[in-house]
VOGU-3710 file (C-alpha; in Angstrom, 3 decimals, decimal comma):
1> mkqriatrvl> -33,853/-25,405/56,325  -32,233/-28,686/57,036  -28,866/-28,323/58,683  -26,661/-31,390/58,603  -23,220/-32,195/59,945  -21,123/-34,317/57,587  -19,107/-37,056/59,282  -15,935/-38,675/58,041  -15,469/-42,305/57,085  -14,361/-44,285/60,161
11> gtvlstalla> -16,218/-41,861/62,360  -13,872/-38,858/62,315  -15,708/-35,562/62,732  -15,706/-33,577/59,502  -13,879/-30,328/59,127  -14,863/-26,702/59,443  -17,811/-25,593/57,439  -20,991/-23,891/56,471  -22,233/-22,599/53,251  -23,584/-20,001/51,222
21> ssligcgnsg> -26,664/-18,434/49,769  -29,363/-16,031/50,639  -32,392/-14,330/51,284  -34,846/-11,449/51,219  -34,499/-8,078/49,981  -34,620/-4,403/49,951  -33,530/-3,201/46,533  -30,180/-1,425/46,292  -30,590/1,563/44,022  -28,088/2,163/41,294
31> qtpntapsep> -27,151/-1,513/40,934  -29,331/-2,532/38,030  -27,212/-4,738/35,736  -26,271/-3,300/32,394  -27,701/-5,155/29,449  -25,513/-5,848/26,452  -26,424/-3,574/23,522  -28,338/-5,249/20,759  -26,848/-5,410/17,291  -27,825/-2,452/15,108
41> aasnasgdse> -30,662/-3,147/12,721  -30,102/-3,132/8,997  -30,520/0,307/7,481  -34,084/1,197/6,424  -34,274/3,938/3,799  -37,681/5,080/4,958  -36,555/5,353/8,595  -39,877/3,927/9,720  -40,831/2,667/13,148  -39,473/-0,783/12,325
51> taaasepkae> -35,931/0,565/12,544  -36,662/2,335/15,808  -38,137/-0,813/17,283  -35,147/-2,881/16,214  -32,759/-0,486/17,937  -34,513/-0,676/21,306  -32,926/-2,868/24,011  -34,353/-6,354/24,057  -36,351/-7,358/27,108  -34,552/-9,783/29,408
61> paldtskevt> -35,914/-13,335/29,303  -38,363/-14,249/32,050  -36,759/-16,651/34,520  -39,075/-19,380/35,723  -39,220/-19,804/39,510  -42,703/-21,306/39,664  -41,420/-24,626/41,032  -40,061/-24,552/44,576  -36,666/-26,228/44,816  -34,176/-27,178/47,504
71> lrmfsisdap> -30,644/-25,872/47,110  -27,982/-28,134/48,588  -24,880/-26,441/49,936  -21,465/-27,269/51,402  -18,687/-25,064/52,758  -15,776/-24,740/55,176  -16,404/-22,651/58,292  -16,935/-22,827/62,019  -19,813/-24,729/63,591  -22,530/-22,568/65,178
81> ldqskadeyy> -21,570/-21,129/68,549  -25,077/-21,940/69,767  -27,020/-24,557/67,824  -30,364/-23,578/69,350  -29,918/-20,015/68,109  -28,892/-21,325/64,704  -32,103/-23,346/64,606  -34,042/-20,114/65,212  -32,133/-18,278/62,495  -32,569/-20,684/59,597
91> pvlnaavkda> -36,370/-20,440/59,295  -35,866/-16,693/58,876  -33,191/-17,310/56,281  -35,303/-19,795/54,364  -38,342/-17,546/54,373  -36,206/-14,886/52,735  -34,748/-17,336/50,228  -38,242/-18,502/49,315  -39,394/-14,926/48,780  -36,350/-14,242/46,648
101> vnatidrtya> -36,181/-17,247/44,310  -38,784/-19,753/45,613  -36,204/-22,066/47,151  -35,076/-23,446/50,488  -31,586/-24,433/51,593  -30,321/-27,810/52,732  -26,926/-26,996/54,180  -24,264/-29,536/55,003  -21,408/-28,230/57,117  -18,246/-29,779/58,433
111> sgndyannyq> -16,421/-28,792/61,603  -12,843/-29,473/62,618  -9,283/-28,847/61,452  -8,907/-31,679/58,949  -10,649/-29,603/56,305  -8,570/-30,796/53,346  -9,535/-34,455/53,729  -13,114/-33,629/54,608  -13,479/-31,372/51,597  -12,110/-34,106/49,366
121> lalasgekyd> -14,634/-36,534/50,837  -17,462/-34,090/50,148  -16,453/-33,746/46,510  -16,042/-37,495/46,088  -19,342/-38,324/47,769  -21,469/-37,740/44,676  -23,748/-35,402/46,617  -25,636/-33,023/44,328  -24,412/-29,744/45,762  -25,897/-26,692/44,070
131> mihaanwlny> -23,364/-24,469/45,796  -20,016/-25,463/47,227  -17,147/-23,506/48,709  -14,078/-23,305/46,456  -10,753/-21,479/46,818  -7,109/-21,594/45,845  -6,344/-23,051/49,292  -8,953/-25,740/48,577  -7,197/-26,662/45,304  -9,817/-24,936/43,161
141> tdhatkgafm> -7,865/-25,391/39,944  -7,210/-29,079/40,488  -10,828/-29,866/41,346  -12,117/-27,794/38,427  -9,752/-29,575/36,051  -10,938/-32,941/37,301  -14,569/-32,020/36,703  -15,766/-31,453/40,253  -17,491/-28,196/39,301  -19,831/-27,069/36,535
151> alddllpvya> -18,637/-24,563/33,917  -20,627/-21,344/34,314  -19,785/-19,293/31,223  -23,116/-19,860/29,480  -25,220/-19,725/32,651  -23,911/-16,543/34,285  -25,125/-13,997/31,696  -28,652/-15,426/31,833  -29,155/-16,306/35,499  -26,746/-13,879/37,181
161> phiweefsel> -26,647/-10,808/34,899  -25,695/-8,377/37,663  -22,525/-10,134/38,765  -21,738/-11,054/35,165  -21,398/-7,329/34,464  -20,084/-6,149/37,827  -17,368/-8,801/38,062  -16,234/-8,419/34,454  -12,654/-7,623/35,486  -12,442/-10,703/37,714
171> wdsvrvngki> -13,602/-13,519/35,440  -10,291/-14,039/33,682  -8,624/-14,502/37,072  -10,849/-17,440/37,999  -10,855/-19,282/34,666  -9,454/-22,803/34,490  -8,562/-23,992/30,995  -10,586/-21,104/29,624  -13,746/-21,800/31,660  -15,283/-20,126/34,718
181> ygipstggdr> -15,903/-22,556/37,580  -16,231/-20,209/40,540  -17,832/-16,902/41,564  -15,599/-14,615/43,661  -16,617/-12,225/46,414  -15,715/-8,539/46,269  -15,234/-7,712/49,919  -11,635/-6,663/49,527  -10,523/-8,420/52,719  -7,223/-10,271/52,893
191> setaffyred> -6,181/-13,177/55,056  -2,583/-12,199/55,739  -1,169/-14,386/58,480  0,088/-12,760/61,656  1,539/-13,406/65,088  -1,353/-12,990/67,548  -0,282/-12,490/71,145  -0,827/-11,051/74,629  0,664/-7,576/74,437  0,000/-7,055/78,162
201> lrkkyncpei> 2,359/-9,944/78,950  5,018/-8,586/76,613  4,931/-5,344/78,575  4,760/-7,158/81,916  8,039/-8,972/81,264  9,683/-5,981/79,571  10,199/-7,797/76,271  11,149/-5,761/73,187  8,505/-4,679/70,719  7,953/-7,482/68,231
211> ksmddiatfl> 9,733/-6,575/65,011  11,469/-9,867/64,215  11,465/-13,599/64,897  14,141/-12,974/67,536  11,683/-10,708/69,348  9,037/-13,423/69,116  11,502/-15,892/70,640  12,268/-13,511/73,513  8,569/-13,115/74,256  7,824/-16,845/74,131
221> qaikdnetdl> 10,793/-17,576/76,401  9,482/-15,072/78,939  6,146/-16,882/78,950  7,878/-20,251/79,298  9,934/-18,994/82,244  7,241/-17,115/84,128  3,713/-18,297/83,273  3,392/-21,819/84,623  -0,300/-22,102/83,720  0,022/-20,684/80,208
231> lpsddsqamv> 1,485/-22,311/77,104  3,723/-20,076/74,984  1,755/-21,173/71,887  -0,696/-23,943/71,057  -1,043/-24,194/67,278  -1,996/-27,479/65,666  -0,029/-29,684/63,281  2,601/-27,825/61,194  0,746/-24,518/61,058  3,518/-22,486/62,701
241> ygnsfipltk> 5,824/-23,023/59,739  2,974/-23,099/57,235  1,759/-19,632/58,166  4,962/-17,777/59,003  7,748/-18,872/56,638  6,789/-17,563/53,181  5,532/-14,154/54,454  8,994/-13,660/55,991  10,688/-14,067/52,597  10,765/-12,336/49,200
251> yqivdtmggk> 8,979/-15,196/47,406  5,472/-15,503/45,990  3,559/-18,761/46,303  2,590/-20,627/43,138  0,566/-23,548/44,531  -1,340/-22,597/47,671  -2,321/-25,531/49,885  -3,863/-23,887/52,915  -2,320/-21,194/55,060  0,921/-20,178/53,378
261> nsnfvidpan> 2,061/-23,717/52,564  3,484/-24,373/49,122  5,684/-26,679/47,089  6,700/-24,065/44,536  7,367/-20,322/44,553  8,737/-17,607/42,307  11,078/-14,743/43,026  9,285/-11,676/41,561  12,676/-10,377/40,467  12,996/-13,447/38,176
271> prkvlctiel> 9,434/-14,757/37,871  9,966/-17,133/34,949  12,113/-19,410/37,106  10,068/-21,657/39,402  11,767/-22,660/42,657  11,122/-25,595/44,975  10,180/-24,246/48,401  12,239/-26,819/50,283  15,344/-26,023/48,198  15,322/-22,353/49,127
281> peykeymyvm> 18,311/-21,512/51,337  15,932/-19,661/53,641  13,901/-22,838/54,149  16,719/-24,835/55,734  17,694/-21,874/57,895  14,110/-21,671/59,115  14,187/-25,335/60,072  16,950/-24,543/62,556  14,660/-21,876/64,041  11,787/-24,374/64,280
291> kdfsdrgfwp> 14,069/-26,921/65,966  15,243/-24,304/68,453  11,689/-23,207/69,237  10,581/-26,804/69,718  13,529/-27,671/71,970  12,766/-24,627/74,101  9,200/-25,819/74,618  7,444/-23,047/72,742  4,751/-25,524/71,623  3,623/-28,962/72,835
301> kdvlskndwg> 5,585/-32,007/71,684  2,410/-33,618/70,363  1,800/-30,683/68,014  1,366/-32,902/64,933  -1,549/-34,740/66,505  -3,285/-31,650/67,881  -6,412/-30,161/66,318  -6,766/-27,073/68,517  -7,043/-23,711/66,763  -4,272/-21,596/68,248
311> vysvingkaa> -6,161/-18,302/68,022  -8,878/-19,660/70,282  -6,270/-21,022/72,695  -5,144/-17,414/73,154  -8,561/-15,869/73,724  -9,554/-18,774/75,991  -6,541/-18,189/78,253  -4,693/-21,407/77,365  -1,800/-19,876/75,409  -0,011/-16,548/75,166
321> asfvgqfwny> 0,383/-16,523/71,392  -0,587/-18,073/68,067  1,421/-18,119/64,861  -1,680/-18,556/62,713  -3,781/-15,510/63,434  -5,323/-13,992/60,331  -5,405/-10,280/60,923  -8,321/-9,430/58,615  -10,510/-12,339/59,691  -9,877/-12,247/63,425
331> sylipqteae> -9,356/-8,587/64,331  -12,852/-8,493/65,830  -11,600/-10,852/68,557  -9,474/-8,147/70,160  -12,201/-5,748/71,379  -14,460/-8,715/72,133  -11,849/-10,475/74,285  -10,559/-7,319/75,961  -14,122/-6,511/76,983  -14,242/-9,865/78,792
341> hsdwelnfip> -10,734/-9,506/80,283  -10,171/-5,866/81,171  -6,523/-6,481/82,164  -5,619/-8,093/78,828  -4,196/-6,391/75,768  -4,005/-8,268/72,471  -2,162/-7,461/69,277  -1,450/-8,706/65,749  1,902/-8,501/63,996  1,495/-9,490/60,322
351> yctinpdtvl> 4,666/-11,270/59,224  4,721/-9,280/56,002  5,325/-6,107/58,039  8,470/-7,301/59,851  10,555/-8,219/56,819  11,532/-5,455/54,376  11,977/-8,011/51,571  8,460/-9,435/51,844  6,476/-9,525/48,616  2,821/-8,740/49,255
361> pvadptgnli> 0,859/-9,213/46,015  -2,620/-7,767/45,727  -5,402/-10,127/46,773  -6,187/-13,118/44,579  -9,868/-13,398/43,495  -9,651/-17,185/43,944  -9,215/-16,777/47,709  -12,969/-17,326/48,242  -15,307/-18,670/45,587  -18,726/-20,260/45,240
371> sigrnaenpe> -18,810/-23,103/42,728  -21,677/-25,176/41,398  -21,189/-28,921/41,853  -21,017/-30,994/38,683  -24,070/-33,000/39,795  -26,104/-29,961/40,859  -29,842/-30,338/40,233  -30,665/-26,614/40,384  -27,665/-24,631/39,086  -29,877/-21,957/37,515
381> ralmlidyvh> -31,723/-21,239/40,751  -28,454/-21,208/42,694  -27,043/-18,565/40,365  -30,235/-16,533/40,637  -29,893/-16,593/44,399  -26,225/-15,549/44,315  -27,099/-12,686/41,984  -30,000/-11,680/44,225  -27,737/-11,428/47,256  -25,388/-9,069/45,439
391> thediwrlmn> -28,257/-6,730/44,561  -30,257/-6,736/47,823  -28,653/-5,269/50,924  -31,205/-6,682/53,373  -30,400/-10,233/52,301  -26,706/-9,539/52,337  -26,978/-8,284/55,917  -29,033/-11,298/56,973  -26,333/-13,579/55,601  -23,370/-11,670/56,994
401> wgiegvhyqi> -24,671/-10,250/60,263  -27,795/-12,197/61,194  -31,131/-10,733/62,237  -31,255/-7,002/62,882  -32,314/-6,296/66,443  -31,160/-9,751/67,549  -27,563/-10,109/66,376  -26,774/-6,486/65,526  -28,122/-2,975/65,148  -27,106/0,018/63,038
411> tdgcyddsil> -25,747/2,907/65,119  -24,894/6,160/63,358  -24,455/4,281/60,115  -22,143/1,692/61,662  -22,543/-2,020/62,347  -23,017/-2,493/66,094  -23,222/-5,850/67,896  -23,143/-4,410/71,418  -26,722/-5,649/71,856  -25,362/-9,193/72,328
421> adpavdkfny> -25,626/-10,319/75,935  -22,699/-12,733/75,589  -20,688/-12,311/72,352  -18,873/-15,603/72,926  -22,187/-17,445/72,536  -24,599/-15,024/70,908  -22,391/-13,702/68,090  -23,784/-14,514/64,667  -21,758/-17,230/62,900  -24,518/-19,406/61,463
431> fpghlfndaa> -23,938/-18,646/57,804  -20,696/-18,001/55,816  -21,693/-14,678/54,344  -18,069/-13,940/53,437  -18,556/-16,125/50,362  -21,053/-13,516/49,125  -19,082/-10,542/50,380  -19,706/-7,340/48,468  -17,751/-4,136/48,974  -20,837/-2,107/48,035
441> fqipkvnewe> -22,604/-3,151/51,248  -19,783/-2,850/53,751  -20,008/-0,238/56,494  -17,696/0,563/59,445  -18,066/-1,288/62,731  -18,735/0,561/65,956  -16,415/-1,678/67,969  -13,674/-2,047/65,350  -10,237/-2,794/66,745  -8,475/0,563/66,825
451> gkaalqakme> -5,252/-0,893/65,445  -6,828/-2,296/62,290  -6,759/0,858/60,172  -3,074/1,480/60,864  -2,123/-2,077/59,926  -4,291/-1,916/56,836  -2,526/1,245/55,683  0,863/-0,279/56,424  0,150/-3,319/54,279  -1,429/-1,339/51,462
461> aieqpnllag> 1,771/0,703/51,314  3,845/-2,395/50,516  1,393/-4,095/48,125  2,792/-5,013/44,731  1,152/-6,145/41,492  0,246/-9,825/41,539  2,340/-11,337/38,746  0,348/-14,567/38,972  -3,126/-12,994/38,943  -5,177/-15,161/36,624
471> fvfdqtpisa> -2,679/-18,038/36,587  -4,210/-21,404/37,381  -1,969/-24,394/37,985  -3,163/-27,522/36,181  -2,018/-30,603/38,128  -3,300/-33,067/35,550  0,013/-33,688/33,697  1,802/-34,472/36,966  -1,062/-35,749/39,098  0,708/-38,887/40,338
481> eytavnqiri> 3,981/-37,131/41,092  2,328/-34,132/42,727  0,275/-36,387/44,983  3,401/-38,325/45,948  5,343/-35,128/46,701  2,550/-33,910/48,970  2,482/-37,208/50,816  6,235/-36,965/51,415  5,727/-33,406/52,658  3,247/-34,598/55,271
491> eygyplnvgi> 5,237/-37,662/56,324  8,760/-36,242/56,339  8,359/-32,482/56,000  5,933/-31,872/58,851  8,190/-33,308/61,603  10,975/-31,075/60,286  8,635/-28,091/60,109  7,759/-28,355/63,807  11,294/-29,160/64,969  10,672/-32,626/66,394
501> vddvdaayed> 13,635/-34,217/64,623  16,940/-35,178/66,263  19,160/-33,765/63,536  17,977/-30,991/61,221  20,671/-31,618/58,600  19,990/-35,340/58,369  16,214/-34,920/58,388  16,440/-32,202/55,728  18,634/-34,243/53,394  16,322/-37,234/53,748
511> yvkrskdagl> 13,257/-35,082/53,057  14,761/-33,523/49,924  15,950/-36,898/48,586  12,558/-38,530/49,113  10,827/-35,562/47,483  13,076/-35,776/44,445  12,544/-39,518/44,225  8,787/-38,854/44,284  9,046/-36,534/41,282  9,682/-33,063/42,701
521> ekcreeverq> 11,820/-31,912/39,776  9,344/-33,185/37,180  6,627/-31,220/38,987  8,796/-28,099/39,110  9,527/-28,286/35,387  5,834/-28,646/34,542  4,851/-25,745/36,777  7,561/-23,619/35,195  6,348/-24,561/31,724  2,794/-23,532/32,616
531> inaffdangr> 3,874/-20,226/34,168  5,968/-19,286/31,162  3,112/-20,169/28,809  0,873/-17,945/30,946  3,338/-15,056/30,834  3,768/-15,457/27,068  0,021/-15,474/26,467  -0,518/-12,384/28,606  2,568/-10,405/27,702  3,840/-10,420/31,267
541> ad> 7,161/-10,788/33,061  9,368/-10,192/30,028
//
């Protein structure tokens, strides 16, 4: 397989990435797709064999894979930890893909933190991607509405019959204007944001257990006062606010823009009324907290220009905490890091667990999707490959875990990567298998962080129905205003969000005024109109 790194215009390194597809296969028994029943034949008085033949299930059409094709792919993920090992992996991957659907993969990946701009560049490039990462945090609805992706309704039943049947309860949740533009995964994982920190240092300085933002402040101050070679936190841009604010409130996000950023939210107690995030009373109060944290030196002053990923600053010994840890996605880092630093103790505190008013809706199927680019040359083969992955466990493992005996082994029915000589370099991260995640193939991990199950149970206990499940926000009627509001958010909201303003009140008033001048209220009214139309059509939130 060809593996290419996409670069930005003007030479900026592209954002985080990889992509998706798959491979070889051992059949998974019991997962044969159900075929739709054929229409009953007209009654035949004689009851002859013609009637019997008509009632038999029709044979599925033969799918032609005689011509070898190249599937082009793009996604958002980390760059390989070791490129030489990635180069050894991809021939194995492509051999499996060729065996499966007579194809090879040409993967373009981007690496960095500026994923939003880089993703936009990828979509605007005209590249003929057969598979491309899509998600609510990548503005799936907006891009689908604007024609970036191919509608899949007619293709899925023919070229991906297994997932067409198995995902039947999910399709309505990923439709945009009545059409399916993305294929979800079924792994069941969430990406709830959390405070990720050095628990050993909390104990060392006798700080209280972290159950509130005040406790977080006490911990960070202890680091500031006592650890001269360690930053309290080192998160990039405005990600502290963007990942911690909404989960500490009672509101549910309407328009996800990466992390937990949003322009509009609803209060589940009154869901037909759309609220502007920056006009929430809690928002302004939180800006005072951000100003206080910034003035106390809890993060670098150049935070808006930084591109470091705070989680890695913690495990690399540069910082004591990160506000942007994703508990589900990064829990594996705890046993891995503690094995390398025997005197360390790490912990996650999901924000949704420290506020009794937090609304935690069940996971949204649009959190991770595979779409087919509008210019794709081989959409049928791409769908066949996606379907193949979801029915063949060996391929699924190759995508998610790497090569058995090299990157992992199975020990007592559990995934075990203890065979890695150096997990920091040898750990498999060469392919974004999470895009093809399938709950049917998941097994426990030998070295699972012991605190994960308890946190999982705690969050499941507070989960609530997702009132917006299946709602897709169409930006088209307010495209100009919505773009302008987002630009104001970056230019005037971000400095406020990280506390690098002289006067919170003045900066806040200026931000709100500029947002309103840009069309904030027009956007809010349109979003509210769409949500109420959605509720009316689905008999919800009466």
